[in-house]
N, C-alpha and C positions, 0 to 999 in steps of 0.2 A: 504493500500499501504506499503511496506515495503522499507526502502532506506539501502542501504547496503555501507559498507565503504570500499573505493578503496584499493587495496593492495599495498605496496612498490613498487612490479614490474611495476602496471598500473601506477604509480605515476612517476617513473623513464621513463618509455615509454610516457607518456603525456609532460614529460618536452625534449624528445627529444635524450635522451638517449637510446642506443642499447641493447640488452639483453646481449651481453657481459659483457659491463662496470657494468650491473647489477650484474652480477652473480661475475664478481671479486670483488666488494664491499659487497658483501653479505657473501662472504667467512672471512672477516675482520669485519664485523659491527654489532651491533645487528638489530634490527627490527625496533625499533624506530630512532637509528641513520640515517638507510635506508631514513624513512620517512623527517627525518631533513633536509638530504642532497638535496632530490628532491625539497622540498620547499624552500630551500634557493640559488636553482639553478635558471638560466635563460634560457628561450627559445633561441637558437641561429638564429633560424629562424625569429623570432619576432622580436627580437633586430635589425636583419641585413633589413629589411625592415622599422622598426622606423626610423632608421639614414641613410638609402638611402632617405626616404620621407624628412627629415630634410635636407638633404645635397642638394638635387632637389629645395627644396623651399628657400633655402638659396639664393643659385644662380640666381634664378628668380627675 
C-alpha cells in the first residue's frame, strides 16, 4: 500500500480555506511556505464549536 503526501492545496482546504485564498497565496509564496501557513492556521469552525461548548458549560 502506497501512502501519498497531501498537496498544499488539499492542506489549505482541510483547514477551511477556499480555493480563491489558496490561489492568491500561491502567487506570492513557495510550496513550502504554503504548507507552513496551512499548518500554522486553525480551523475556524472547530474553534467556534469548542468555544461555544466552553461558554455553555461555564454558564451551567
